[in-house]
C-alpha positions, 0 to 999 in steps of 0.5 A: 688157489687164491691168487690163481681165481685174483690173477692168473686165471682170468683171461686164460679160460673164457668159460672160466672167465663166464663163471668167475662173473656169474658167480661174482654176480652171485654174491653181488646179488645176494649181499645186496639184497641182504643190505636192502634187508638191512636198510629196510630194518634201520640197521644198514646206512642208506645207499644204493645196495648194488653199489654198497655190495660192489665196494664190499665186496671188492674191498675183501677181494683187494684185502684177500688178494694183498693178503695171499701176494704180499703175505699178511704174515703179522696179520691174525685171522682174528685182527683182518675179521675185526678190521674189515668188520670195523670198515664195514660198520663205520667206514673210514672217513670221519667227516660231517660234510663234503669239503667246499670245492676250491678252485685251483691255480692254473699251473704256470 
C-alpha cells in the first residue's frame, strides 16, 4: 500500500491525486501549527513552521518509500524511529555558520 501511495497511484486518477494532496496539506498544516506552538514554548528552533513541516514530512515520506522499495531489513522499526527522532531534534549539520563563499575558477 505504501509503495502504491508513493509511486504507482500518482497521475492515475485525478480525484485520488486531489485527495492525496488534501491529505498531505492537512498533515503539513497540523505539523506547522504544532511546530509554531513548540516555538512559542521554546522547544522548537526558530524557522518558518510551514517550511520545517514540509521538510519533516518529506524526510519521513522518503524514509518510508526507501524502507518499502529497497527493504531496510537490517534496520528495525525502533532503530528507524530513533534515527528520525535524532534527525528532528538535532538535524545533521554541525557548523556554527555558513562557510565563506569561494569564487570558482572558470574551467578552461
